C-alpha positions in Angstrom: 4.5 -7.9 -20.0 3.4 -5.0 -17.6 2.4 -1.6 -18.6 3.9 -0.2 -15.3 4.5 -1.5 -11.8 4.1 -0.2 -8.3 6.6 -1.7 -5.9 8.1 -1.0 -2.5 11.7 -2.0 -1.9 13.4 -1.0 1.3 12.9 2.8 1.7 12.1 3.4 -2.0 8.8 3.4 -4.0 9.1 2.4 -7.5 6.3 3.5 -10.0 7.0 2.4 -13.5 10.6 3.7 -14.2 10.5 6.5 -11.5 11.5 6.1 -7.8 10.9 8.2 -4.9 11.4 8.0 -1.1 8.8 6.1 0.9 6.5 8.3 2.9 5.0 5.7 5.2 6.8 3.5 7.5 4.9 0.3 6.7 4.2 1.0 3.0 0.4 1.0 3.7 -1.4 4.1 2.3 1.5 5.2 0.0 -0.1 8.0 -2.0 -0.1 7.8 -5.8 -2.1 10.6 -7.5 -5.6 10.5 -5.7 -5.4 6.7 -4.5 -3.6 4.9 -1.6 -1.6 1.6 -2.0 -2.7 -1.4 0.0 0.2 -3.8 0.2 -2.2 -6.6 1.5 -4.5 -6.3 -1.6 -1.5 -5.3 -3.9 -3.9 -2.6 -5.4 -4.9 0.9 -4.8 -8.0 2.2 -2.7 -9.8 5.5 -3.1 -9.6 6.2 0.7 -6.8 5.7 3.1 -6.8 2.7 5.2 -8.3 3.4 8.7 -5.9 0.9 10.5 -2.7 2.3 12.2 -0.6 -0.7 11.4 -0.6 -4.0 9.3 -1.1 -5.9 12.7 -4.6 -4.1 13.1 -5.5 -4.9 9.5 -4.7 -8.7 10.1 -6.6 -8.7 13.3 -9.6 -7.2 11.6 -9.4 -9.7 8.9 -9.2 -12.6 11.4 -12.2 -11.4 13.3 -14.4 -10.3 10.2 -13.1 -12.7 7.4 -12.1 -10.0 5.0 -10.8 -6.5 4.5 
């Protein structure tokens, strides 16, 4: 049983029982309070991701071994 969920479906962001329009095209760095959503980690980060696209993130992970 989850307390709440953060989910991206199509052009909607679902936060618990609330919904809003997705702000970013890829779902990366979707803001929630003072954090940013990372779809790869399925968790929030304190700072926005520096990569311009998920492809850049994947390339960095391939070269360095982790994000």
